[in-house]
Structures are given as C-alpha cells and as structure tokens.
C-alpha positions as CSV (number, residue, x, y, z in Angstrom):
1,X,74.0,-11.4,193.0
2,X,70.7,-9.4,192.2
3,X,70.9,-8.3,195.7
4,X,74.2,-7.7,196.9
5,X,74.8,-9.1,200.4
6,X,77.1,-7.3,203.3
7,X,79.6,-10.1,204.0
8,X,80.4,-13.5,202.3
9,X,79.6,-16.9,204.2
10,X,83.0,-19.0,205.6
11,X,84.3,-21.3,203.0
12,X,83.1,-19.1,200.1
13,X,84.7,-18.8,196.7
14,X,85.6,-15.2,196.2
15,X,86.6,-12.5,193.7
16,X,89.4,-10.4,195.0
17,X,91.1,-7.2,194.7
18,X,94.9,-6.7,195.9
19,X,95.2,-3.1,197.0
20,X,97.8,-3.0,199.7
21,X,100.6,-5.0,199.8
22,X,102.5,-5.8,203.9
23,X,105.3,-7.5,204.6
24,X,103.0,-9.9,206.7
25,X,100.0,-9.9,204.3
26,X,98.0,-8.0,201.9
27,X,94.7,-5.9,202.1
28,X,92.2,-6.8,199.5
29,X,88.7,-5.6,198.1
30,X,86.1,-7.9,197.7
31,X,84.6,-7.3,193.9
32,X,81.0,-8.9,194.9
33,X,80.8,-7.4,198.6
34,X,81.1,-4.0,200.1
35,X,83.8,-5.5,202.2
36,X,87.5,-5.4,202.7
37,X,89.7,-8.8,203.3
38,X,92.8,-9.8,205.0
39,X,95.2,-12.5,202.7
40,X,98.3,-13.5,205.7
41,X,101.4,-14.0,204.0
42,X,100.8,-18.0,205.0
43,X,97.7,-18.2,202.9
44,X,99.3,-16.5,200.1
45,X,101.0,-19.8,198.7
46,X,101.8,-23.1,199.8
47,X,105.6,-23.6,201.0
48,X,107.9,-21.0,202.5
49,X,107.7,-17.0,201.5
50,X,110.7,-15.1,201.6
51,X,109.4,-11.8,199.4
52,X,105.9,-11.6,199.4
53,X,106.4,-9.6,196.2
54,X,107.5,-12.3,194.3
55,X,103.9,-14.1,194.4
56,X,101.5,-10.9,194.4
57,X,101.1,-7.7,193.2
58,X,99.1,-4.4,193.9
59,X,96.6,-4.1,191.6
60,X,95.9,-8.1,190.7
61,X,92.8,-9.8,190.5
62,X,92.5,-13.3,191.8
63,X,90.2,-15.6,193.4
64,X,90.6,-16.3,197.6
65,X,88.7,-18.9,199.7
66,X,87.0,-17.0,203.0
67,X,88.8,-18.5,205.5
68,X,87.8,-16.3,208.7
69,X,84.6,-14.5,209.6
70,X,83.6,-11.8,212.1
71,X,80.7,-9.8,211.1
72,X,80.5,-8.3,214.8
73,X,84.5,-6.7,214.2
74,X,83.8,-6.6,210.1
75,X,86.8,-8.7,210.2
76,X,87.7,-11.2,207.0
77,X,90.5,-13.4,206.4
78,X,91.2,-14.9,202.7
79,X,93.4,-17.5,201.4
80,X,94.8,-18.0,197.8
81,X,96.3,-21.6,198.5
82,X,93.4,-23.0,199.4
83,X,92.0,-22.4,196.3
84,X,91.6,-25.5,193.7
85,X,92.0,-24.6,190.0
86,X,89.1,-25.8,189.3
87,X,87.4,-23.7,192.2
88,X,88.8,-20.5,190.4
89,X,88.2,-21.3,186.6
90,X,84.2,-21.8,188.0
91,X,84.4,-18.9,189.9
92,X,85.7,-16.8,186.7
93,X,83.2,-18.5,184.5
94,X,80.4,-17.9,187.4
95,X,81.5,-14.0,187.7
96,X,81.6,-13.5,183.9
97,X,78.3,-15.0,183.3
98,X,76.4,-13.2,186.2
99,X,78.1,-9.9,184.6
100,X,76.8,-10.5,181.5
101,X,73.2,-11.5,182.9
102,X,73.2,-8.2,184.9
103,X,74.1,-6.4,181.9
104,X,70.7,-8.1,180.1
105,X,68.6,-7.3,183.0
106,X,70.2,-3.3,182.8
107,X,69.1,-2.9,179.3
108,X,65.8,-4.9,179.6
109,X,65.3,-1.9,182.4
110,X,66.3,0.6,180.1
111,X,64.5,-0.2,177.4
112,X,61.4,-0.3,179.1
113,X,62.2,3.2,180.2
114,X,62.0,1.6,184.3
115,X,65.4,3.3,185.0
116,X,63.6,4.8,188.3
117,X,62.1,1.6,189.4
118,X,65.3,-0.2,188.7
119,X,65.7,-1.3,193.0
120,X,62.0,-2.0,193.0
121,X,62.7,-4.6,190.2
122,X,65.7,-6.0,191.7
123,X,63.6,-6.7,194.7
124,X,60.9,-8.6,193.1
125,X,63.3,-10.5,190.9
126,X,65.0,-11.4,193.6
127,X,62.0,-13.3,194.9
128,X,62.4,-16.0,192.2
129,X,66.5,-15.6,191.6
130,X,69.6,-14.9,193.6
131,X,71.6,-14.4,190.8
132,X,70.9,-12.9,187.8
133,X,71.6,-15.7,185.6
134,X,69.7,-17.8,187.8
135,X,66.8,-15.6,186.9
136,X,68.4,-15.7,183.2
137,X,68.2,-19.4,183.0
138,X,64.7,-19.3,184.5
139,X,63.7,-17.5,181.0
140,X,65.7,-20.0,178.9
141,X,63.6,-22.6,180.5
142,X,60.6,-21.0,180.5
143,X,60.1,-21.9,184.5
144,X,60.1,-17.5,185.1
145,X,57.1,-17.1,186.9
146,X,54.4,-14.3,185.7
147,X,55.4,-11.7,188.6
148,X,58.7,-12.2,189.0
149,X,59.5,-9.2,186.5
150,X,57.0,-6.4,185.2
151,X,55.6,-7.0,182.1
152,X,57.0,-4.7,179.8
153,X,60.7,-5.6,181.6
154,X,59.9,-9.0,181.4
155,X,59.3,-8.8,177.4
156,X,62.4,-6.8,177.0
157,X,64.4,-9.6,179.0
158,X,63.3,-12.4,177.1
159,X,63.7,-10.3,173.5
160,X,67.5,-9.8,174.7
161,X,68.0,-13.6,175.6
162,X,66.7,-14.9,172.6
163,X,69.5,-12.8,170.6
164,X,72.3,-12.9,172.6
165,X,71.8,-16.3,174.4
166,X,72.3,-19.5,173.1
167,X,70.5,-22.2,175.4
168,X,73.0,-24.8,176.6
169,X,71.7,-28.2,176.1
170,X,72.2,-31.0,178.1
171,X,72.3,-34.7,176.5
172,X,72.5,-38.0,178.3
173,X,73.3,-41.7,176.3
174,X,72.3,-45.4,177.5
175,X,72.9,-48.9,175.9
176,X,70.4,-50.7,175.6
177,X,70.6,-54.2,174.2
178,X,67.3,-55.6,172.8
179,X,66.5,-59.2,172.1
180,X,63.8,-61.0,170.5
181,X,61.8,-63.9,172.0
182,X,59.9,-65.2,169.6
183,X,59.2,-65.3,165.9
184,X,57.5,-62.2,165.4
185,X,60.0,-60.2,167.6
186,X,62.0,-58.6,164.8
187,X,58.4,-56.8,164.4
188,X,58.5,-55.8,167.8
189,X,61.6,-54.5,168.1
190,X,60.7,-52.0,165.4
191,X,57.7,-51.1,166.9
192,X,59.4,-50.6,170.3
193,X,61.9,-48.4,169.0
194,X,59.6,-46.6,166.6
195,X,57.6,-45.6,170.4
196,X,61.1,-44.9,171.7
197,X,61.5,-42.5,168.9
198,X,58.4,-40.7,168.8
199,X,59.4,-39.3,172.6
200,X,62.2,-37.0,170.8
201,X,64.6,-40.0,171.8
202,X,67.7,-40.8,169.0
203,X,67.7,-44.8,168.7
204,X,71.3,-45.4,167.2
205,X,71.9,-49.0,165.9
206,X,75.5,-50.0,166.6
207,X,75.7,-53.7,166.2
208,X,72.4,-56.7,166.7
209,X,71.6,-56.5,169.8
210,X,73.1,-53.4,170.8
211,X,71.5,-50.0,170.4
212,X,72.1,-46.5,172.0
213,X,69.4,-44.1,173.3
214,X,70.2,-40.4,173.3
215,X,68.2,-37.5,174.6
216,X,69.0,-34.3,174.6
217,X,67.0,-31.0,176.1
218,X,66.9,-28.0,178.2
219,X,67.7,-29.2,181.5
220,X,69.0,-32.6,183.2
221,X,65.9,-33.5,184.7
222,X,63.9,-33.5,181.1
223,X,66.4,-35.6,179.6
224,X,66.6,-38.4,182.2
225,X,62.6,-38.0,182.2
226,X,62.6,-39.0,178.4
227,X,65.2,-42.0,178.9
228,X,62.7,-42.9,181.7
229,X,59.6,-42.7,179.3
230,X,61.5,-44.8,176.9
231,X,62.7,-47.6,179.6
232,X,58.6,-48.1,180.5
233,X,58.1,-48.4,176.5
234,X,60.3,-51.3,176.4
235,X,58.9,-52.7,179.5
236,X,55.7,-52.9,177.7
237,X,57.0,-55.8,175.1
238,X,58.7,-57.9,177.8
239,X,56.5,-60.8,176.6
240,X,58.3,-60.2,173.4
241,X,61.4,-58.8,174.0
242,X,64.3,-59.2,176.5
243,X,65.8,-55.6,177.3
244,X,68.9,-54.4,179.1
245,X,69.2,-50.7,179.7
246,X,72.7,-49.4,180.3
247,X,74.3,-45.9,181.4
C-alpha cells in the first residue's frame, strides 16, 4: 500500500515472518505493517500438535489470517491453518506485484530528481489509489487523473511501465446462432457480422449457423461493452435474421 496502515483489519490475509517460537505459540512480525502478532499453537495447523517446531521454523515467511484485533492493547492474533491454498497463492502474488510497482514508482521519483518530495508525492498518489499496483494499472488503462502525480514523475513512471510491463489483456467469448429468415438473409448475415467485426470483435465461423464472438481489451467492462454493442447490431437485423447469443 502507498500509505502504510498501523494495523490490519479483522479477517485480513497478511504476510508474516516468524521471529520467535515458544512452547504454545510463536511471535511474528507483519511484513506490510509496523506491528507484531501472536500465532497460537492451536492455529498453526489442523489436528493435534505435539512439537510446534515440526510445523514452523524461526525466520520462516508465511501467509496468515488475522483472527483477533485489539488496537487499544496493540494486540493481534493470527492463524496459519485458516488460510486456504488459493488465499496463500493470491497473497504472495499480490505482494510481489505490489513490490514491483513500488520499485517503479521510486525509480520514477529518482529519475525526476524529486527524492526530497517522496512523502508528498506518495500522499498525492494515495488520493487516487490505495496501492502502488492500483496506481500502475490506472496508468496502463490511461485512467490516471492528471493531478495524481507531479508531471515529471508521471512521465518517468509511464516510461518505466511501458518498458517493463505488458498490459493485461482480458478476453470474453460468446456463441451466437445466426439464421436467415428470407432469401436475402445470407447477405444480411454477412453485413451484420461485418459490422460486428468493425467494432473490434472477432467473428469465428464454427459450423452453420454457429459462430463465436470474441472480444479483447484492457478491462473486463471494456470487452463486455464490445459484446453488448455487437448484440445491438444483430438486433437491428431482427426482421431478416434470427439470432441467439450465449456465453
């Protein structure tokens, strides 16, 4: 995150380093927060644990879920066993992406020679994005507000991203049946599908009367929007064609 929070919230998935193991639990530091947490032995793994050292090691980095928060006492309890394999994989991936985006942001600040204004620049960026990766994606999608970054930092950030990041492409596919209702229907099919292709939607012939519409873009709403526009075009030919769109 751009501006670090003091404490995680209840149920949040966090990255931790195990720093000291005791007979009935372990003390951990939260990688993304300036806070420590306690891992009870009952939350290390499922089933009965005779020797905690068989399950965790000091210096181990792992993914945990916050199961207790008391900010007044600065107390946190975490669990390893309550984290699913998907949550663990997603958290590690998100963390790596966030560190990469943060690195690009720092490089941009350095390239613009604005290191002395780093905290000010971070605070400004945090007004439009809570994380560096969100900031990066706004930049990729050309949706970053003009006042989100200093002009020189923004230019350097965009250049660094262009060199190092391949924009994520979204794809959706729909099946469509297109049948002619009159003698001039074949020409109408060609004309309608030609208009669909002009939207940037691929029309793939499968077997009459079956076709596949495929759209790609930098965001899911963008590609879904293309398919909706294609559906409107097919609706225009309702008197000449019978169409049925399925995902």
